[in-house]
C-alpha positions as a printed Julia matrix, in Angstrom:
517×3 Matrix{Float64}:
 -0.39    2.22  86.17
  1.96   -0.22  84.49
  5.69    0.15  83.95
  6.58    2.93  81.51
  8.16    1.55  78.31
 11.82    2.35  77.69
 10.97    3.42  74.15
  7.62    3.76  72.44
  6.36    4.96  69.07
  2.78    5.98  68.37
  1.48    6.01  64.8
  4.95    6.9   63.46
  4.96    7.68  59.72
  7.76    8.41  57.27
  7.35    9.07  53.57
  9.98    9.52  50.85
  8.24   11.06  47.85
  5.63    8.53  46.73
  7.02    5.76  48.96
  5.42    5.27  52.38
  8.38    3.69  54.2
  6.73    3.59  57.65
  2.93    3.59  57.96
  1.61    4.27  61.5
  4.25    2.21  63.29
  3.35    1.67  66.94
  6.05   -0.03  68.97
  6.47   -0.53  72.71
  9.68   -1.89  74.25
  9.78   -2.76  77.93
 12.61   -1.51  80.1
 15.29   -4.1   80.73
 14.16   -6.34  77.87
 15.58   -7.61  74.57
 13.16   -6.77  71.76
 13.59   -8.28  68.3
 12.65   -6.44  65.1
 12.38   -8.46  61.88
 11.04   -7.9   58.38
 11.82   -8.33  54.7
 14.18   -6.06  52.8
 12.33   -2.86  52.09
  9.83   -3.52  54.9
 10.82   -0.3   56.69
 13.1    -1.55  59.47
 16.03    0.71  58.58
 13.79    3.76  58.32
 12.34    3.05  61.76
 15.79    2.58  63.32
 17.03    5.81  61.76
 14.08    7.69  63.26
 14.78    6.16  66.67
 18.39    7.36  66.4
 17.64   10.81  65.0
 18.92   10.29  61.44
 15.42   10.82  60.07
 12.53   12.81  61.47
  8.98   11.42  61.15
  6.31   13.1   59.06
  3.81   12.38  61.8
  3.42   10.4   65.01
  5.16   10.48  68.36
  8.33    9.04  69.88
  8.54    8.59  73.64
 11.59    7.65  75.73
 10.84    6.59  79.3
  7.37    8.08  78.92
  8.59   11.5   77.74
  7.64   12.69  74.28
 10.82   13.7   72.4
 11.81   15.2   69.07
 15.14   13.81  67.9
 16.7    16.09  65.3
 20.07   14.3   65.2
 21.98   11.3   66.57
 23.39   13.68  69.19
 19.84   14.23  70.45
 19.31   10.45  70.57
 22.52    9.89  72.53
 21.55   12.66  74.95
 18.29   10.75  75.48
 20.23    7.57  76.29
 19.84    5.84  72.9
 22.87    4.37  71.11
 23.15    2.44  67.87
 25.78   -0.18  67.05
 25.93   -0.31  63.27
 26.62   -3.44  61.24
 29.69   -1.67  59.82
 31.61   -0.42  62.83
 32.24    3.31  63.22
 35.81    3.05  64.52
 39.12    4.67  63.56
 41.44    1.7   63.14
 44.81    3.42  63.86
 43.41    4.81  67.13
 43.49    2.86  70.38
 40.38    1.49  72.05
 40.51    4.35  74.57
 40.95    7.01  71.86
 38.0     5.64  69.88
 35.74    5.59  72.9
 36.35    9.2   73.94
 36.51   10.58  70.38
 33.98   13.41  70.23
 33.18   13.12  73.93
 36.4    14.36  75.5
 34.48   16.76  77.75
 37.42   19.04  78.49
 40.21   20.84  76.59
 43.12   18.99  78.26
 43.29   15.66  76.43
 45.58   14.01  79.01
 43.1    14.72  81.78
 40.19   13.57  79.61
 41.91   10.27  78.81
 42.84    9.7   82.44
 39.27   10.33  83.62
 37.84    8.21  80.8
 40.16    5.3   81.59
 39.06    5.27  85.22
 35.39    5.28  84.16
 35.96    2.56  81.56
 37.69    0.25  84.02
 34.58    0.51  86.19
 32.3    -0.25  83.23
 34.46   -3.21  82.2
 34.17   -4.67  85.67
 30.42   -4.08  85.79
 29.66   -5.6   82.38
 32.38   -8.22  82.08
 34.47   -6.61  79.32
 38.15   -7.43  78.99
 39.31   -5.03  76.27
 42.9    -3.76  75.99
 42.26   -0.02  76.2
 45.72    0.98  74.93
 45.71   -1.35  71.89
 45.02   -0.11  68.36
 41.62   -1.15  67.05
 43.27   -2.48  63.88
 44.81   -5.26  65.97
 41.52   -6.45  67.43
 39.29   -9.27  66.21
 35.88   -8.47  64.74
 34.17   -9.57  67.95
 36.42   -7.34  70.03
 35.7    -4.37  67.78
 32.0    -4.91  68.27
 32.48   -4.92  72.05
 34.38   -1.64  71.71
 31.29   -0.15  70.05
 29.06   -1.43  72.86
 31.47   -0.19  75.54
 31.57    3.2   73.79
 27.76    3.34  73.97
 27.79    2.52  77.69
 30.53    5.1   78.32
 28.26    7.74  76.78
 25.41    6.82  79.1
 23.26    4.64  76.85
 20.36    2.82  78.48
 18.82    1.74  75.16
 21.06   -0.02  72.6
 20.03   -0.68  69.01
 22.03   -3.58  67.55
 21.74   -3.73  63.74
 22.55   -7.19  62.33
 25.12   -7.68  65.11
 26.12  -11.27  64.26
 26.65  -10.8   60.51
 30.46  -11.07  60.69
 31.03  -13.06  63.89
 32.27  -16.61  64.43
 29.9   -18.93  66.34
 32.06  -18.51  69.43
 31.87  -14.71  69.11
 28.08  -14.94  68.7
 27.92  -16.86  71.99
 30.01  -14.16  73.67
 27.71  -11.45  72.28
 24.62  -13.25  73.55
 26.21  -13.6   76.98
 26.93   -9.86  76.96
 23.36   -9.04  75.91
 22.09  -11.16  78.79
 24.33   -9.25  81.19
 23.19   -5.9   79.78
 19.6    -6.96  80.32
 20.33   -8.06  83.91
 21.8    -4.59  84.57
 18.59   -2.92  83.41
 19.65   -1.99  79.88
 17.16   -2.27  76.99
 18.25   -3.83  73.7
 16.59   -3.61  70.26
 17.96   -6.57  68.32
 17.56   -6.39  64.53
 18.42   -9.49  62.5
 17.33  -11.7   59.6
 18.33  -14.83  61.55
 15.16  -16.1   63.18
 16.93  -18.66  65.37
 18.75  -15.74  67.0
 15.43  -14.02  67.67
 14.2   -17.19  69.38
 17.42  -17.54  71.39
 17.95  -14.03  72.73
 14.76  -11.92  72.67
 11.84  -11.5   75.07
  9.45   -9.98  72.53
  9.46   -9.53  68.78
  7.84   -7.13  66.31
  7.4    -8.04  62.64
  7.21   -5.25  60.05
  5.88   -5.85  56.54
  5.36   -3.2   53.85
  5.97   -0.42  56.37
  3.4    -1.66  58.9
  3.53   -3.69  62.11
  1.85   -7.02  61.29
  2.76   -8.96  64.44
  3.8    -8.13  68.0
  4.24  -11.13  70.28
  6.25  -12.56  73.14
  9.0   -14.75  71.74
  8.0   -17.81  73.76
  4.57  -17.74  72.1
  5.84  -17.86  68.51
  8.14  -19.91  66.25
 10.56  -19.29  63.38
  7.96  -20.57  60.9
  5.28  -18.24  62.26
  7.66  -15.26  62.14
  8.75  -16.09  58.59
  5.15  -16.36  57.45
  4.34  -13.01  59.07
  7.36  -11.41  57.38
  6.47  -12.47  53.83
  2.71  -12.96  54.14
  2.87  -16.59  53.03
  4.38  -19.91  54.03
  7.99  -20.47  52.97
  8.93  -23.9   51.65
 12.24  -25.07  50.31
 11.63  -26.31  46.77
 15.02  -27.6   45.66
 16.99  -30.49  47.1
 20.6   -31.31  46.27
 20.85  -34.04  43.66
 23.65  -36.56  43.34
 26.16  -35.36  40.75
 29.16  -37.26  39.4
 32.32  -35.14  39.48
 34.72  -35.14  36.58
 37.81  -33.03  36.14
 37.96  -29.93  38.3
 36.41  -26.84  36.73
 38.67  -24.56  38.78
 42.14  -25.46  40.05
 43.99  -23.15  42.41
 47.65  -24.04  42.89
 49.64  -22.46  45.75
 48.55  -18.89  45.09
 49.63  -15.92  47.16
 48.5   -12.31  46.83
 48.87   -8.98  48.58
 46.04   -6.78  49.78
 45.48   -3.2   48.67
 47.39   -2.16  51.79
 50.45   -4.23  50.89
 50.25   -7.05  53.4
 50.19  -10.73  52.42
 46.47  -11.48  52.19
 46.72  -14.95  50.56
 49.43  -17.43  51.51
 50.01  -20.58  49.46
 46.3   -21.34  48.9
 45.45  -24.53  46.97
 42.12  -26.25  46.26
 39.92  -27.61  43.47
 36.32  -26.81  42.56
 34.37  -29.42  40.59
 31.41  -29.24  38.27
 28.26  -30.15  40.17
 29.39  -28.97  43.59
 29.09  -25.99  45.89
 32.35  -25.28  47.7
 31.71  -23.03  50.67
 34.46  -20.74  51.99
 34.12  -19.87  55.67
 36.05  -17.29  57.64
 35.72  -14.09  59.58
 35.76  -11.06  57.27
 39.26   -9.83  56.42
 41.05  -13.17  56.34
 41.77  -13.27  52.61
 38.34  -14.14  51.21
 37.99  -10.85  49.34
 41.41  -11.21  47.71
 40.62  -14.83  46.81
 37.42  -13.85  45.03
 39.2   -11.04  43.2
 42.03  -13.36  42.11
 39.5   -15.83  40.7
 37.51  -13.1   38.94
 40.53  -11.55  37.21
 40.5    -8.44  39.41
 43.72   -9.11  41.33
 46.96  -10.59  40.04
 48.58  -13.2   42.27
 52.2   -12.86  43.4
 52.8   -16.63  43.3
 51.01  -19.74  42.1
 48.58  -20.38  39.25
 44.81  -20.38  38.75
 43.35  -22.64  36.04
 39.77  -22.38  34.74
 38.55  -25.32  32.65
 42.18  -26.29  32.14
 43.19  -22.85  30.89
 45.81  -20.77  32.7
 44.03  -17.54  33.77
 46.07  -16.02  36.63
 49.71  -16.1   37.66
 52.49  -13.56  38.32
 53.08  -13.52  34.55
 49.47  -13.44  33.35
 46.09  -12.06  34.41
 43.08  -12.79  32.21
 40.74   -9.86  31.69
 37.44  -10.11  33.67
 35.46   -9.61  30.45
 37.23  -12.6   28.87
 36.5   -14.67  31.99
 32.8   -13.74  31.8
 32.74  -14.83  28.18
 34.43  -18.07  29.22
 31.47  -18.79  31.5
 32.58  -17.36  34.86
 30.15  -15.09  36.72
 31.14  -13.1   39.8
 29.04  -11.64  42.62
 31.33   -9.38  44.64
 31.37   -9.43  48.45
 30.96   -5.66  48.58
 28.21   -4.86  46.1
 28.64   -1.09  46.42
 32.35   -1.34  45.71
 32.36   -3.84  42.87
 28.8    -4.97  42.1
 26.78   -1.87  41.3
 27.24    1.81  40.55
 25.05    3.54  43.12
 24.37    6.68  41.05
 23.24    4.71  37.98
 19.69    3.48  37.56
 18.67   -0.07  38.37
 18.05   -0.6   34.65
 21.65    0.35  33.85
 22.96   -1.82  36.68
 20.94   -4.77  35.4
 23.38   -5.15  32.47
 26.55   -3.88  34.13
 29.47   -5.98  32.92
 27.42   -7.36  30.04
 26.69   -4.08  28.24
 28.96   -5.05  25.33
 27.16   -8.34  24.66
 24.99   -8.65  21.56
 21.85   -9.01  23.69
 22.22   -5.36  24.71
 24.46   -3.7   22.13
 24.57   -3.53  18.33
 27.03   -1.48  16.28
 28.11    0.35  19.41
 24.56    1.4   20.32
 22.68    0.14  23.36
 19.37   -1.67  22.78
 17.35    0.35  25.28
 14.16   -1.66  24.84
 15.9    -4.99  25.47
 17.75   -3.55  28.46
 14.56   -2.2   30.03
 12.76   -5.5   29.43
 15.63   -7.41  31.04
 15.66   -5.17  34.12
 11.91   -5.55  34.56
 12.22   -9.31  34.25
 14.88   -9.36  36.99
 12.69   -7.18  39.22
  9.81   -9.6   38.81
 11.77  -12.84  39.19
 13.66  -11.68  42.3
 10.88   -9.55  43.8
 13.02   -6.4   43.83
 11.26   -3.52  45.6
 10.14   -0.88  44.81
  9.17   -1.97  41.29
 10.74    1.02  39.56
 13.92    0.21  37.65
 14.35    3.86  36.65
 15.38    4.76  40.22
 19.06    5.06  41.12
 20.36    1.88  42.74
 21.23    3.98  45.81
 17.47    4.35  46.37
 17.12    0.6   47.06
 17.9    -1.22  50.29
 21.04   -3.34  50.38
 19.02   -6.53  50.18
 17.18   -5.38  47.07
 20.46   -4.31  45.47
 21.74   -7.83  46.15
 18.67   -9.39  44.53
 19.35   -7.4   41.36
 23.04   -8.41  41.26
 22.19  -12.09  41.82
 19.6   -11.99  39.03
 22.06  -10.34  36.62
 24.8   -12.94  37.17
 22.68  -16.09  37.31
 20.66  -15.09  34.23
 23.74  -15.68  32.05
 23.67  -19.42  32.97
 27.36  -19.44  33.98
 29.4   -22.63  34.02
 31.23  -21.29  37.08
 29.77  -18.93  39.68
 31.89  -17.34  42.4
 29.83  -15.42  44.89
 30.66  -13.45  48.02
 28.2   -13.09  50.92
 25.18  -14.06  48.77
 22.51  -13.25  51.35
 24.08  -10.62  53.63
 21.32   -8.2   54.57
 18.72  -10.21  52.63
 15.36  -11.23  54.12
 14.34  -14.84  54.72
 12.14  -15.15  51.64
 14.92  -13.95  49.35
 17.47  -16.1   51.19
 15.45  -19.2   50.35
 15.18  -18.17  46.7
 18.89  -17.4   46.37
 19.84  -20.7   48.0
 17.5   -22.53  45.64
 19.05  -20.8   42.63
 22.55  -21.79  43.77
 21.38  -25.37  44.29
 19.73  -25.46  40.85
 23.03  -24.42  39.25
 24.85  -27.12  41.2
 22.29  -29.78  40.25
 22.7   -28.75  36.6
 26.39  -29.62  36.85
 27.72  -26.09  37.3
 30.59  -25.24  39.68
 29.79  -22.8   42.49
 32.13  -21.23  45.05
 30.4   -19.35  47.89
 32.17  -17.13  50.41
 30.02  -16.46  53.47
 30.48  -15.46  57.1
 27.21  -17.29  57.9
 27.97  -20.9   58.8
 24.29  -21.85  58.78
 24.15  -20.74  55.18
 27.26  -22.67  54.16
 26.11  -25.83  55.92
 22.74  -25.57  54.16
 24.05  -25.33  50.59
 27.66  -26.63  50.46
 29.1   -30.01  49.52
 32.45  -29.14  51.11
 33.51  -26.24  53.3
 36.96  -24.63  53.03
 37.96  -22.56  56.06
 40.34  -19.58  55.91
 42.2   -17.74  58.65
 44.85  -15.06  58.13
 45.09  -15.83  54.41
 45.65  -19.56  54.8
 43.44  -22.62  54.51
 42.98  -24.17  57.96
 40.79  -27.03  56.74
 38.6   -28.44  53.96
 35.74  -30.49  55.36
 33.04  -32.59  53.61
 29.58  -31.39  54.64
 28.73  -34.69  56.33
 31.68  -34.16  58.7
 31.16  -30.44  59.31
 29.85  -29.01  62.56
 29.56  -25.43  63.73
 31.95  -25.78  66.66
 34.89  -27.24  64.73
 34.37  -24.82  61.82
 34.31  -21.9   64.26
 37.58  -23.07  65.81
 39.19  -23.32  62.36
 37.92  -19.8   61.56
 39.84  -18.69  64.64
 43.03  -20.45  63.44
 42.85  -23.87  65.07
 43.87  -26.62  62.66
 41.61  -29.67  62.26
 42.82  -33.17  63.04
 45.0   -34.83  60.43
 42.29  -37.41  59.84
 39.61  -34.81  59.09
 41.93  -32.69  56.95
 42.84  -35.71  54.91
 39.25  -36.75  54.31
 38.18  -33.26  53.26
 40.9   -32.28  50.83
């Protein structure tokens, strides 16, 4: 008899109404291995993960942990079975210390002082065993993103996890933090832990996993050892066809800057200084990438450019017109009509209304325009036709625009928002995290659409935590750390290591800074 798998599913099915999200999923993950799971948006990955962690219960099929058939009715059941999940958005209480976050809900005894003392002793042992170096008495709010992620992993180990599900774990990390995470995963594997690694980044699958499963349309279409496959083969399995880049960057002559930002500063919603004396120019016919770990002023910058946040100092000019300063803030509707389109970083906060239908969201922000409104009445036929056209052009799934946007995966929500903003043929596009949570086929399409705008002489500013993305589509890359610009680098001088260091606050050499500005 062979080794019993750490986790196994047999013919697992999950249906939501008419939608078959998982169709007879059979998965086997060896103990002490790193197993990759990939698939397009809407392929069924999230549904599978939620069944493995007890959020959902299958309609049929079996789930086995270490050879024992289990029924997981809740995440508590999953954790009792040794399964933990580290979510893309961390589940931490920021004002609490590392220690307080780790024992929260697992104190184990009524006397909190004793519980914390016992937990600290256990955590010190785990830190030594797995190479952590976390300040247990420091507030989580003071930690870097990478450190917060390690808190989540340490919390899972503290609660006895032998199987860790990592959902898009590198989405908000610097390259250096990604390397640290991969080192930690290797150490977890060497200590007998099993890791399910879910990502859209195929080079990460190739770098860190032993085996990989590809899910398409709710079914397993490929299960292979990683050494026997390639990124191209995985991508083809994910989408069912070969993926080819169709658009190359053309040479474009730059004239006057389309967007000029002069020494702007702005406060966050929490009152701290989020932008500090930020200056740059964006030209027609270029893509200016903005790199930085989440929370370093990128959100406030996008909002200041889109007319959603007034600056406390400095001036923003669009096409030579003064649009934002301490004395003036141009209305976002006026900016849209002046040719500026905005894709927010957080689509659920500022890009869509989750309770509204996809059809309604397809015109959100443009509902007053004559295409969709006449004499104060909405043109329902034109709106429906537009939504259906966006669904077709961006391959939004499922193909039912009458559903609430909350019914769609994050990647499919993003496809709809991208279609809505690009369809207006903006002269200036500012876009935050364009492909976060989006599958490889849609990533290629979105990148091509951005490049087409650039080649047509439009000005595009892209904020992304994914350096590979920025290096693929940008002409220059601006790097932010703690609300300041730490460098502006032409793409032919950019490399992942130096950009990662600038994201962490290290200034570039004077020579490079001078050539990039």
